[in-house]
N, C-alpha and C positions, 0 to 999 in steps of 0.2 A: 506493500498499500503505500509505503515511504515512497518508494523508487518510482510509483507512478507518477505519486504528487511531484515528485522533483522533476518528472518529464514533461508533465504538464508545465508546470513554471515556467521551464526551459523552452518550451514551445511558445508559451504567454510573452516571455521576453523578447524572445525573436518576431515573432508577430508584432509586438508593442514598437520596437525599434524601426522596425520596416515601415510602419505607419508613417513612424515619425518623421524618419527622411523621405517618404515620397510623397508627404505631406508640404514641407520644406522645401522640393523640386517642385510640386505644382505650384507654388505660386511665380513661380519665373515662367510663363506661357509664352511671354511676348519675345524670350529665347528660345528656348524650346520649340516654340511649332503647335499648331493644333492636334496634331497627330498624336505627339509624345505627351502633351497635356488629357487628352481625350483616354488616349490606354495607362497612364497612370490615374486617372481617374477612376476606370473600371478596376484597375489592379486594389486601389483605396477600398474599396466597394464589395471586393471579394474578401479582403483582407478585415474589414470593419465586421463583415457578418462573421467570421473566426474569431475575431476577437470578444464579438458579444458571446457567441458560445461557449466560447471557454472562459466565459465571464455570467452564463446562465443563473447561478446561484442570486447575482442582484437581483433578477428580476422574479423571482422565484420567492425573495424575501421581502418586496416591497409592500405587502400589506402582512406583515408577520414584525414580531417585535416591537419597541417603543424606538418613538423617533426623537434623538435630542436634537439640539440646533445644530453640531458638526453632520447628522447625519440628511438632518434637511437640508444642509447646504449642500451636501454632497451628492444627492439623490436630485435636486433641481439641477445643477450643474450637469451630470452625465444625461440625465433625457432631455435636456436644451441640446446636449452635445450630439446627442442621436438625433433629435429633430432636425438641428441645422443639416448636418451631413447626409442628411435622407433626403434633404428639400435641395439641395447643391447638388445632389445626383442625379435626383426627380428633373429637374430643370435642368442640367445639364445635356439630358439626351435631345430634344426639339431644335437645341441651338447648336448641336453636333455641326463643325466643319467637315470631319472623315468618316471616322467609326459609321455612324448612324445617319450619315447625309443622305443614304437611298433611301430611307425610309418617308421623307418628305415632308415631315411633321411641322416645318413653318412656323419654328419659333421666332419670334417678335423682340425688340427692344427690351418689351418691358420684363422678357424670361431671362435675359442678358442680366440686366442690372441683378434681379433677385436672387440670380445666381452668383454674381459678384458678391452683393449683402449675403448671403445666406455662407456662401464661400469664408467672407473674411470675420465672420462671426464663428465660423467653426475653429478658424485660429484661434480666436479668443479664449473660447471656451477649451482648448484644448490647452492652452497654457494656462487654465485655472485648475482644469482636470490635472495634468501634472502637477501644478504646485502642490494638494491636495494630497499628493504621494512622493513628495519633495523631503519631508521628514524622514519615512520608511527609507528612499533611496542613500539620502545621504549619513542618516545612521550605519548601513548596511556599508558605504565606502568606509565608513571610520571605523568601523570593525576588521578591516581589510587591509584599510593602508596605516599602518603602526609606525608613521614617519612624521615628524612633526614638520619637518620643512617643505614633503610632498604635501601636507594639508594645508600650509600655506599657501604655497604655490597654486595648489588648487582656489582657494579661497580668493586670491588675487584675481585668477581666472574667470572665477564668478561675475566679480565686481568690475573688472573690464568687459562683459559681454552684456552688463545689465547697462553698463554707461552706452555701450554702443548701441544697445538695444532704446536706450531715449534718442541717442543721433536718428538712429533709422525710424524712429514712429515720427519724427520731427521731418526728416529730409524728404520720406515718401508718401505724408500728408497722411497718413495711416486713417487716421479717423473718419477721412474721408470717403474711405471704400465701408464703411461699415452706414455711412447713410446714404449710399450710393450715389455719390457726387464726381466718382472717380471708377476707372474700369481698374485691370490688372495693372498692377506698380509698371513700369520702365525703366530697368537701372540700367547702365553701362557696360556692364558685364554678367555674365552667369555668377561668377564669386561674391561680386555684392550683393546680387539679389540671393543669393540661399544664405549670406550672412546675415543679411537685414531680416527676412522673415524666422531665420533660428533666434537671433540675440532676441527679436520681440517677443515670442515663442516663450524664449527662457526668461525674460525681464517678467512678464506677465506671472510666471510661474513663481518667481523669487517674491514678487509682491505680494500672491497667494501663501505662499510660503509662512513671509513675515506675518502678515493680519492672522492666520492661524493661531502661529506661536505665540502670538501676544495674546490671541484671545485665550489662549486655551490657559498661559501663567498666570491670567486674572481669574481663572475659573469661570469666566463666563458664559460658557459652554453649560455648566454646570448650571448658572443661577438661570438660563434663559429655559433649562429642562425644568426647572422645578417651577 
């Protein structure tokens, strides 16, 4: 049983890492082109189904056990992320320029705008979703890294990525994508595009992690639950 659980956890980790990598690449459509963008989108959809299947316990326990503030927040984020991802994928089919173009679904500009809006909100919710797991991830890293110098370098790296994330949000006018005022970002090259997307996700995750940590330290979760 223990070996089976370990294997399942390894599969979950591989699927999650692949999803994160593909999500980062997916927001470089202007550089990668429509065909790559759509193939990655289909791949993400498949991985998303696998991810949800591997975490089926989340849905089975939705109406079981008590809800405290932390579980309420986590549930809202997870379900919102699921909804945004599904809407992004569904809206992507009628506006397809390559893979589904032969279906002649004639997607309009409204669908394109909504596809972009839900796509970028998916990015935000991915960052929050990851941030809610950062405490577990960082603790696991601390247990495996028994070297003060390396730990400090990792913390410096986190800080640099967050600073760059702030710069990326400003440079790309990120908030405009969330309200449909801009289409997919047009970076100067693929490296900057990938770094922009990753740093924004990481920054949102770190903000979520810090807020959660501060709330837990003040026992507000317990207060709200009571």
